[in-house]
C-alpha positions as CSV (number, residue, x, y, z in Angstrom):
1,M,-3.5,-32.2,-0.4
2,Q,-1.1,-31.7,2.5
3,V,0.9,-28.6,3.0
4,P,4.5,-29.4,3.8
5,Q,5.7,-28.6,7.3
6,D,8.9,-26.6,7.3
7,G,10.7,-25.3,10.4
8,E,8.1,-24.9,13.1
9,D,4.9,-26.9,12.9
10,F,2.3,-24.4,11.7
11,V,-0.4,-27.0,11.2
12,G,-0.8,-27.0,15.0
13,Q,-1.2,-23.2,15.1
14,P,-4.8,-22.1,16.0
15,W,-4.8,-19.6,13.1
16,Y,-4.0,-22.2,10.5
17,H,-7.3,-23.7,8.9
18,G,-5.8,-26.0,6.4
19,P,-7.5,-26.4,3.0
20,L,-10.2,-23.8,2.9
21,S,-12.0,-22.1,0.1
22,R,-11.8,-18.4,-0.3
23,Q,-15.5,-17.9,0.2
24,K,-15.5,-19.8,3.5
25,A,-12.5,-17.9,4.7
26,E,-14.2,-14.6,3.9
27,D,-17.2,-15.7,5.9
28,L,-15.0,-16.2,9.0
29,L,-13.5,-12.7,8.8
30,Q,-15.9,-10.4,10.6
31,Q,-13.9,-7.3,11.7
32,D,-11.0,-5.3,10.4
33,G,-7.8,-6.9,11.5
34,D,-9.2,-10.5,11.6
35,F,-7.0,-12.9,9.8
36,L,-6.4,-16.6,9.2
37,V,-3.9,-18.7,7.2
38,R,-5.2,-21.4,4.8
39,A,-4.0,-23.6,2.1
40,S,-5.3,-22.3,-1.2
41,K,-6.5,-24.8,-3.9
42,S,-6.1,-22.2,-6.7
43,R,-2.5,-21.5,-5.5
44,G,-1.5,-25.2,-5.5
45,G,-1.8,-25.6,-1.8
46,H,0.4,-22.7,-0.9
47,P,-0.4,-20.9,2.3
48,V,-2.5,-17.7,1.9
49,I,-3.1,-15.1,4.6
50,S,-6.7,-14.0,4.5
51,C,-7.4,-10.7,6.3
52,R,-10.3,-8.3,6.5
53,W,-9.2,-4.6,6.1
54,R,-11.4,-1.6,5.7
55,G,-14.5,-3.7,5.1
56,S,-12.9,-5.9,2.4
57,A,-11.5,-9.4,2.5
58,L,-7.9,-9.4,1.2
59,H,-5.8,-12.5,0.4
60,F,-2.0,-12.5,0.4
61,E,-0.1,-15.5,-1.0
62,V,2.9,-16.5,1.1
63,L,5.8,-17.4,-1.2
64,R,7.6,-20.6,-0.3
65,V,11.2,-20.7,-1.6
66,A,12.7,-24.2,-1.4
67,L,16.3,-24.5,-0.3
68,R,18.8,-27.3,-0.8
69,P,18.8,-29.6,2.2
70,R,21.7,-28.7,4.5
71,P,22.3,-29.5,8.1
72,G,21.3,-26.7,10.5
73,R,19.2,-24.7,8.1
74,P,15.5,-24.9,7.1
75,T,14.4,-26.6,3.9
76,A,12.3,-23.6,2.8
77,L,11.9,-19.9,3.4
78,F,8.6,-18.0,3.6
79,Q,8.0,-14.4,2.5
80,L,5.3,-11.9,1.6
81,E,7.2,-9.0,0.0
82,D,10.9,-8.6,0.8
83,E,11.9,-10.1,4.1
84,R,12.2,-13.9,4.3
85,F,11.5,-16.1,7.4
86,P,12.6,-19.6,8.3
87,S,9.0,-20.7,9.1
88,L,5.5,-19.6,8.6
89,P,4.8,-19.0,12.3
90,A,7.9,-16.7,12.4
91,L,6.5,-14.7,9.5
92,V,3.0,-14.4,11.2
93,R,4.5,-13.4,14.5
94,S,6.6,-10.7,12.9
95,Y,3.7,-9.1,11.1
96,V,1.2,-9.5,13.9
97,I,3.3,-8.5,16.9
98,G,5.1,-5.7,15.0
99,Q,1.7,-4.5,13.4
100,R,3.5,-4.4,10.1
101,P,1.3,-4.1,6.9
102,L,1.0,-7.3,4.9
103,S,1.7,-5.2,1.8
104,Q,2.8,-1.6,1.2
105,A,0.1,-1.1,-1.4
106,T,-2.9,-1.9,0.9
107,G,-1.6,-1.1,4.3
108,A,-3.6,-4.0,5.7
109,V,-2.6,-5.0,9.2
110,A,-3.4,-8.4,10.7
111,S,-4.1,-8.1,14.5
112,R,-6.7,-10.7,15.6
113,P,-6.4,-14.4,14.6
114,V,-9.5,-16.3,13.8
115,P,-9.1,-19.6,15.7
116,R,-9.8,-22.9,13.9
117,Q,-12.9,-24.8,15.0
118,G,-12.4,-28.6,15.0
119,P,-9.7,-30.6,13.2
120,I,-8.0,-29.5,10.0
121,R,-9.6,-30.8,6.8
122,R,-7.4,-33.3,5.0
123,S,-8.2,-32.1,1.5
124,F,-10.1,-29.5,-0.5
125,S,-12.7,-32.1,-1.4
126,E,-14.1,-32.1,2.1
127,D,-14.5,-28.3,1.8
128,T,-16.0,-28.2,-1.7
129,L,-18.2,-31.3,-1.9
130,P,-21.9,-30.9,-1.0
131,D,-22.6,-31.3,2.7
132,G,-24.9,-34.2,2.1
133,L,-22.2,-36.2,0.2
134,A,-19.6,-35.5,2.8
135,R,-21.9,-36.7,5.6
136,T,-23.2,-39.9,3.8
137,E,-19.8,-41.1,2.6
138,P,-19.0,-44.4,4.3
139,L,-16.3,-44.3,7.0
140,R,-14.2,-47.1,5.4
141,D,-14.2,-45.2,2.1
142,R,-12.6,-42.2,3.8
143,K,-9.9,-44.2,5.4
144,R,-8.9,-46.4,2.6
145,S,-7.6,-45.5,-0.8
146,D,-6.2,-47.3,-3.8
147,S,-2.4,-47.1,-3.9
148,Q,-2.0,-48.8,-7.2
149,P,-1.3,-46.7,-10.3
150,A,-4.0,-48.6,-12.2
151,G,-6.6,-47.3,-9.9
152,L,-5.9,-43.7,-10.8
153,E,-8.1,-44.0,-13.9
154,H,-11.1,-44.8,-11.8
155,L,-11.3,-41.8,-9.5
156,W,-14.8,-40.4,-9.1
157,R,-15.8,-37.2,-10.8
158,P,-19.1,-35.5,-10.0
159,P,-21.7,-35.5,-12.7
160,E,-22.0,-32.4,-14.9
161,D,-25.8,-32.1,-14.6
162,P,-27.3,-31.7,-11.2
163,P,-29.7,-34.5,-10.1
164,G,-33.4,-34.1,-10.3
165,P,-35.7,-33.4,-7.4
166,G,-36.3,-37.1,-6.8
167,A,-32.7,-38.3,-7.4
168,S,-30.4,-39.4,-4.7
169,T,-27.6,-37.2,-3.6
170,V,-25.2,-40.1,-3.8
171,P,-25.5,-42.0,-7.1
172,A,-24.4,-45.6,-7.1
173,S,-21.9,-45.0,-9.9
174,G,-20.5,-42.0,-8.1
175,L,-18.6,-43.9,-5.4
176,P,-14.8,-44.2,-5.9
177,R,-13.2,-47.5,-6.4
178,I,-11.6,-48.5,-3.1
179,G,-9.2,-51.4,-2.8
180,S,-10.8,-54.5,-4.2
181,D,-14.3,-53.1,-4.5
182,P,-15.8,-54.0,-7.9
183,V,-17.3,-50.5,-8.5
184,I,-15.9,-49.0,-11.7
185,L,-16.9,-45.8,-13.5
186,K,-18.5,-46.2,-16.9
187,T,-16.5,-43.3,-18.3
188,P,-12.8,-43.3,-17.1
189,V,-11.4,-39.9,-16.3
190,P,-8.1,-39.0,-18.1
191,L,-5.1,-39.1,-15.9
192,E,-4.1,-35.5,-16.6
193,S,-7.4,-34.1,-15.3
194,V,-7.0,-35.5,-11.9
195,A,-3.3,-35.1,-11.2
196,D,-3.9,-32.0,-9.1
197,S,-6.5,-33.7,-6.9
198,L,-4.3,-36.5,-5.6
199,R,-3.3,-36.6,-2.0
200,A,0.1,-37.9,-1.0
201,S,-1.1,-38.3,2.6
202,D,-3.8,-40.8,1.4
203,G,-1.3,-43.0,-0.4
204,Q,-2.1,-41.8,-3.9
205,L,0.6,-41.2,-6.4
206,H,1.3,-38.0,-8.3
207,A,1.3,-38.3,-12.0
208,K,4.2,-35.9,-12.1
209,A,6.4,-34.1,-9.7
210,P,4.9,-30.9,-8.2
211,T,5.9,-27.7,-9.9
212,K,8.6,-25.6,-8.3
213,P,7.1,-22.7,-6.2
214,P,7.5,-19.4,-8.0
215,R,9.7,-16.7,-6.6
216,T,7.3,-14.0,-7.7
217,P,3.5,-14.0,-7.1
218,S,1.4,-14.3,-10.2
219,L,-1.4,-12.0,-11.1
220,L,-4.8,-13.4,-10.2
221,L,-7.2,-13.4,-13.2
222,P,-10.9,-12.9,-12.7
223,D,-12.8,-16.2,-12.2
224,A,-15.7,-17.4,-14.1
225,S,-18.2,-16.0,-11.6
226,G,-17.3,-12.5,-12.5
227,R,-16.2,-11.5,-9.1
228,P,-13.3,-9.2,-9.0
229,P,-10.0,-10.7,-7.7
230,T,-9.1,-10.1,-4.1
231,Y,-5.6,-11.4,-4.1
232,C,-3.4,-8.4,-3.3
233,E,-0.5,-7.7,-5.6
234,L,2.8,-7.4,-3.7
235,V,4.2,-4.4,-5.4
236,P,8.0,-5.0,-5.3
237,Q,7.8,-8.4,-7.1
238,V,4.6,-8.4,-9.2
239,L,5.2,-8.6,-13.0
240,R,3.1,-6.1,-14.8
241,V,1.2,-7.2,-17.9
242,Q,0.0,-5.0,-20.7
243,G,-3.5,-6.5,-21.1
244,P,-5.7,-9.5,-20.1
245,P,-4.9,-12.8,-21.6
246,P,-7.3,-14.2,-24.3
247,G,-10.6,-15.3,-22.8
248,H,-10.4,-13.1,-19.7
249,S,-11.7,-9.6,-19.2
250,C,-10.1,-6.9,-17.1
251,P,-12.0,-6.3,-13.9
252,E,-11.3,-2.6,-14.0
253,S,-12.9,-0.5,-16.8
254,E,-10.8,2.6,-16.3
255,V,-7.1,3.2,-15.9
256,P,-6.2,5.4,-12.9
257,W,-5.3,8.9,-14.0
258,W,-1.8,8.6,-12.7
259,E,-1.2,5.5,-14.9
260,A,-2.7,7.0,-18.1
261,E,-0.2,7.4,-20.9
262,E,0.5,11.0,-21.8
263,E,-1.0,12.0,-25.2
264,K,1.6,12.6,-27.9
265,E,1.1,15.8,-29.9
266,E,3.0,15.7,-33.1
267,G,3.8,18.9,-35.0
268,R,2.7,21.0,-32.1
269,C,4.1,24.6,-32.0
270,F,4.5,26.7,-29.0
271,A,1.6,29.0,-28.4
272,R,1.9,32.0,-26.0
273,P,-0.3,31.3,-23.0
274,Q,-3.2,33.6,-22.4
275,A,-3.9,32.8,-18.8
276,E,-2.3,31.2,-15.8
277,V,-3.0,27.6,-15.0
278,S,-3.9,26.2,-11.6
279,F,-3.7,22.6,-10.6
280,C,-5.6,23.1,-7.4
281,L,-8.4,20.6,-7.1
282,P,-11.9,22.2,-7.1
283,D,-13.9,22.1,-3.9
284,T,-16.1,19.0,-3.7
285,P,-18.3,17.6,-0.9
286,S,-16.0,16.1,1.7
287,C,-16.6,12.7,3.3
288,L,-14.7,13.9,6.4
289,L,-15.8,17.5,6.8
290,G,-19.2,19.1,6.8
291,S,-20.3,21.7,4.4
292,Q,-19.8,24.4,7.0
293,N,-17.1,23.2,9.4
294,R,-15.4,25.0,12.2
295,P,-11.6,25.1,12.6
296,L,-9.9,22.1,14.3
297,E,-13.1,20.1,15.0
298,P,-12.2,17.5,17.6
299,E,-14.1,14.6,16.0
300,V,-12.4,15.2,12.7
301,L,-9.0,15.4,14.3
302,H,-9.7,12.1,16.1
303,T,-10.8,10.5,12.9
304,L,-7.7,11.7,11.0
305,R,-5.4,10.4,13.8
306,G,-6.9,6.9,13.5
307,L,-6.7,7.1,9.7
308,F,-2.9,7.9,9.7
309,L,-2.2,5.4,12.4
310,A,-3.9,2.7,10.3
311,H,-1.4,3.3,7.4
312,H,2.2,2.4,7.3
313,P,4.6,5.3,6.7
314,G,5.4,3.8,3.3
315,S,1.8,3.8,2.3
316,T,1.2,7.4,3.5
317,A,4.3,8.5,1.6
318,L,2.8,7.0,-1.6
319,H,-0.5,8.9,-1.0
320,L,1.5,12.1,-0.4
321,L,3.5,11.5,-3.6
322,L,0.3,11.1,-5.6
323,I,-1.2,14.3,-4.4
324,D,2.1,16.3,-4.8
325,C,2.4,15.1,-8.4
326,Q,-1.1,16.3,-9.1
327,A,-0.5,19.6,-7.4
328,T,2.8,20.2,-9.2
329,G,1.4,19.3,-12.6
330,V,3.7,16.3,-13.1
331,L,0.9,13.7,-13.5
332,G,-2.7,14.1,-14.5
333,V,-2.1,17.1,-16.8
334,T,-4.9,17.4,-19.4
335,K,-4.5,18.3,-23.0
336,A,-6.3,21.6,-22.3
337,Q,-4.0,22.5,-19.5
338,R,-0.9,21.8,-21.6
339,G,-2.3,24.0,-24.3
340,A,-3.1,26.8,-21.8
341,M,0.3,26.8,-20.2
342,G,2.3,26.3,-23.4
343,V,4.5,23.5,-21.9
344,A,3.9,19.9,-21.0
345,S,4.7,19.9,-17.2
346,G,4.3,22.0,-14.2
347,L,8.0,21.7,-13.5
348,E,8.6,23.7,-16.7
349,L,5.8,26.2,-15.9
350,L,7.4,26.9,-12.5
351,T,10.4,28.7,-14.2
352,L,8.2,30.8,-16.5
353,P,6.7,34.2,-15.8
354,H,3.1,32.9,-16.2
355,G,3.8,30.3,-13.5
356,H,3.2,32.8,-10.8
357,L,-0.1,31.2,-9.6
358,L,1.4,27.7,-9.5
359,R,4.4,28.9,-7.4
360,L,2.1,30.5,-4.9
361,E,-0.1,27.4,-4.7
362,L,3.0,25.2,-4.1
363,L,4.4,27.5,-1.4
364,E,1.1,27.6,0.4
365,R,0.8,23.8,0.2
366,L,4.3,23.4,1.7
367,E,3.5,25.7,4.6
368,T,0.0,24.2,5.2
369,L,1.3,20.6,5.3
370,A,4.0,21.8,7.8
371,L,1.4,23.4,10.0
372,A,-0.7,20.3,9.9
373,G,2.3,18.1,10.8
374,A,3.2,20.4,13.8
375,L,-0.4,20.2,14.9
376,A,-0.2,16.4,15.0
377,V,2.5,16.8,17.7
378,L,1.3,19.8,19.6
379,G,-2.3,18.6,19.6
380,C,-1.3,15.6,21.7
381,A,-2.5,16.7,25.2
382,G,-2.1,13.2,26.6
383,P,1.0,11.5,28.1
384,L,4.6,12.3,27.1
385,E,4.8,9.0,25.2
386,E,2.0,10.0,22.9
387,R,3.8,13.2,21.8
388,A,7.1,11.2,21.4
389,G,5.2,8.7,19.3
390,A,3.8,11.5,17.1
391,L,7.4,12.8,16.6
392,R,8.5,9.3,15.7
393,G,5.7,8.9,13.2
394,L,6.8,12.1,11.4
395,V,10.4,11.0,11.3
396,E,9.5,7.6,9.9
397,L,7.3,9.4,7.2
398,A,10.3,11.6,6.3
399,V,12.5,8.6,6.0
400,A,10.0,7.0,3.7
401,L,9.8,10.2,1.5
402,R,13.6,10.6,1.2
403,P,15.6,10.1,-2.0
404,G,16.1,6.5,-2.9
405,A,12.7,5.5,-1.2
406,V,9.5,7.2,-2.5
407,G,11.5,10.3,-3.5
408,D,8.9,12.9,-2.8
409,L,11.1,15.9,-1.9
410,P,8.2,18.5,-1.5
411,G,6.5,16.1,0.9
412,L,9.9,15.6,2.7
413,A,10.3,19.4,3.0
414,A,6.8,19.8,4.5
415,V,7.4,17.0,7.1
416,M,10.8,18.4,8.0
417,G,9.3,21.9,8.2
418,A,6.9,20.6,10.9
419,L,9.7,18.9,12.8
420,L,11.9,22.0,12.6
421,M,9.2,24.5,13.5
422,P,10.1,26.5,16.6
423,Q,7.0,25.5,18.5
424,V,8.0,21.9,18.1
425,T,11.8,22.1,18.6
426,R,11.4,23.8,22.0
427,L,9.7,20.7,23.5
428,E,12.8,19.5,25.2
429,R,11.2,16.8,27.3
430,T,9.5,15.4,24.3
431,W,12.7,15.2,22.3
432,R,14.5,13.7,25.2
433,H,11.9,11.0,25.5
434,L,12.2,10.4,21.7
435,R,16.0,9.9,22.0
436,R,15.6,7.5,25.0
437,S,12.6,5.5,23.7
438,H,13.0,5.7,19.9
439,T,16.7,6.0,19.5
440,E,16.8,4.8,15.9
441,A,14.3,7.5,14.8
442,A,16.2,10.2,16.7
443,L,19.5,9.2,15.0
444,A,17.9,9.2,11.6
445,F,16.5,12.7,12.2
446,E,19.8,14.2,13.5
447,Q,22.3,12.4,11.3
448,E,20.5,11.9,8.0
449,L,17.4,14.0,7.6
450,K,18.6,17.4,8.9
451,P,21.8,17.5,6.8
452,L,19.8,16.3,3.8
453,M,17.2,19.1,4.2
454,R,19.9,21.7,4.7
455,S,21.5,20.7,1.5
456,L,18.3,20.7,-0.5
457,N,17.3,24.2,0.7
458,E,20.7,25.4,-0.4
459,G,20.2,24.2,-4.0
460,A,22.3,21.1,-3.7
461,G,21.5,17.5,-2.6
462,P,20.2,14.6,-4.7
463,S,18.2,15.5,-7.8
464,D,18.7,12.6,-10.2
465,P,15.3,11.3,-11.5
466,G,16.4,7.8,-10.8
467,E,16.3,8.3,-7.0
468,V,14.0,11.3,-6.9
469,A,10.4,11.1,-8.2
470,L,9.5,14.8,-7.4
471,P,12.2,17.4,-7.0
472,H,12.4,20.1,-4.3
473,V,11.0,23.2,-6.1
474,A,10.4,25.5,-3.1
475,P,13.8,27.3,-3.2
476,A,13.3,28.2,-6.9
477,A,9.7,29.2,-6.3
478,R,10.7,31.6,-3.5
479,L,13.5,33.1,-5.5
480,L,11.3,33.7,-8.5
481,E,8.6,35.3,-6.3
482,G,11.2,37.9,-5.2
483,E,12.2,36.5,-1.8
484,E,15.8,37.4,-0.9
485,V,18.4,34.7,-0.3
486,P,19.6,34.9,3.4
487,G,23.2,34.9,4.4
488,P,26.4,36.9,3.6
489,L,26.6,38.4,0.1
490,D,29.2,35.9,-1.3
491,E,27.4,32.9,0.1
492,S,24.0,34.1,-1.0
493,C,25.2,34.7,-4.6
494,E,26.6,31.1,-4.8
495,R,23.3,29.8,-3.4
496,L,21.3,31.9,-5.9
497,L,23.3,30.5,-8.8
498,R,22.9,26.9,-7.6
499,T,19.2,27.4,-7.2
500,L,18.8,28.8,-10.7
501,H,20.9,26.0,-12.2
502,R,18.9,23.4,-10.4
503,A,15.6,25.0,-11.6
504,R,16.9,24.7,-15.2
505,Q,17.9,21.1,-14.7
506,T,14.5,20.4,-13.2
507,A,12.6,21.9,-16.2
508,R,14.9,20.0,-18.6
509,D,14.4,16.6,-16.8
510,A,10.6,17.1,-16.4
511,P,9.8,14.0,-18.6
512,R,12.2,11.8,-16.6
513,F,10.6,12.9,-13.3
514,R,7.2,12.1,-14.7
515,E,8.4,8.6,-15.6
516,A,10.0,8.1,-12.2
517,A,6.8,9.2,-10.4
518,A,4.6,7.0,-12.6
519,R,6.9,4.0,-12.0
520,R,6.6,4.4,-8.2
521,L,2.8,4.7,-8.4
522,R,2.3,1.9,-10.8
523,G,-0.2,-0.6,-9.3
524,F,-0.9,1.7,-6.3
525,R,-4.5,1.9,-5.2
526,P,-4.9,4.8,-2.7
527,N,-7.4,5.1,0.2
528,P,-10.0,7.7,-0.7
529,E,-10.2,9.2,2.8
530,L,-6.4,9.5,3.2
531,T,-6.1,10.9,-0.3
532,E,-8.6,13.7,0.5
533,A,-6.9,14.4,3.9
534,L,-3.7,15.3,2.1
535,T,-5.1,17.7,-0.4
536,T,-4.5,21.5,0.1
537,G,-8.2,22.3,0.1
538,F,-9.0,19.9,2.8
539,L,-6.1,21.0,5.0
540,R,-7.1,24.6,4.5
541,R,-10.6,24.0,5.7
542,L,-9.4,21.8,8.5
543,L,-7.1,24.4,10.0
544,W,-9.1,27.6,9.4
545,G,-12.7,26.4,8.9
546,S,-14.9,26.8,5.9
547,R,-15.2,30.6,6.5
548,G,-11.6,31.3,7.4
549,A,-10.2,29.4,4.5
550,G,-11.0,32.3,2.2
551,A,-8.9,34.8,4.1
552,P,-5.5,36.0,2.7
553,W,-2.7,33.5,3.2
554,A,-0.5,35.8,5.3
555,T,-3.4,36.5,7.7
556,R,-4.2,32.8,8.1
557,L,-0.5,31.9,8.6
558,E,0.0,34.5,11.3
559,K,-3.1,33.4,13.2
560,F,-2.3,29.7,13.2
561,Q,1.3,30.3,14.2
562,R,-0.1,32.0,17.4
563,V,-2.3,29.0,17.9
564,L,0.6,26.6,17.7
565,S,2.6,28.8,20.1
566,V,-0.2,28.6,22.7
567,L,-0.4,24.8,22.4
568,S,3.4,24.5,22.7
569,Q,3.4,26.6,25.9
570,R,0.6,24.5,27.4
571,L,2.5,21.3,26.8
572,E,5.8,22.5,28.2
573,P,5.6,25.9,29.9
574,D,8.7,28.1,30.0
575,P,10.5,28.0,33.4
């Protein structure tokens, strides 16, 4: 099987290994970031990028979209998710040089090519046949092949039963019929069973034209060995199926809690709640923090920095949406919780008197996330470029969270809260460097994100469940907790009415928001460490330590604001 060469000659690239089995490809990938490109037998010879990421070998099928031949344009385009490239080398260069994730769902980044050793194998048979057979095959048999259609019925097929201890590894009847050689198999092989094994480069004829490459990747079913599939689903194009086909078992025994269908309760009457409901996750042993940790431990901060840098902003935004949906009571609400709060969603509970505890939890989460985001910038004691890079990362995360993208407005409010914090906005040199070195991010912050956040805080802005997965609930929560609306009397009254109206709309559209959030998270498999790092409990212990996390919220907030002010002054002292 020979992979067609479109555009640039990728067969000559050192990272292209030709026909190679998945197992041998995984053996070549030793460290995170190692990658190679191979022709996959199970994918009809299509190129597949094999990459090791976070200790696992992942495989990404490159889609080849054939084009009608026209002068001055390529005969095919190559793509992974959305963007298409005129050649496979152009695709690989874009993802490797730009350090872009091969898929949004995994966040895997290919950085180090595994060079090919020796010439490219001409077919999969040289990779899958036993080593003894490949070595003892006569040289003339490897160079000559039958080009007559009649000879197709006499191709060799390996015996079903393995030879005995004394048997030869190359049976006399197992040699293929070559040219005029009189060796013929006793049992002819049907033409249909060998159509996929023919090689056009060896002069053999296909029984039928090759199938047209699909425009969407197919789901990989578990193989007979029982090993779980490692081909990564490219989220924007993958077709979702309701269950495994007959004869195949699903590799996962449990459905993730954010994909579980909500239980329908028929004939259920409203019962007045007896206690307030909290969606805050219980304290569990942390894989990043010790049982008795101190505030802002340097080793933990270094680990978290590497963890966030290893994930694309789109992947981080999905992790944040997942945790925000759980904290808000939009996804993962149990039957017992619904019975205790008297409604089906935390978005409804927010507007009720017994939603007091939930409102306080969400406001604390918003402020805690903002403090952690500001610390990501103010904690950069290195060169100016490092702080500007941290600002750029927050802006890119905010862009990924905005309406029309992931649509997590509480997460967007927290990131914007960090960027607009006084200790961060006063860093004039850092912001100047951002505008000079990362102009696109600076323009997005000034022209798009700041007006959007101002509109959302005033009770306006996008709120349709089609473009928003989780609405901005902080203005309503503050209002219902007795916080006064700032501004002149007439403007504050209009803002109060808009906020209350938006809160009623949010409660009414709670089922639609749940569907929108579940749709965005369908097929998403989060990283456990990053998921834990975004929970309120973890951030509370990270910022104030295991002992200080139990102090009153107002006391903790005041102390940490002073810490951020000191860090800001050290970075750029007042003149």
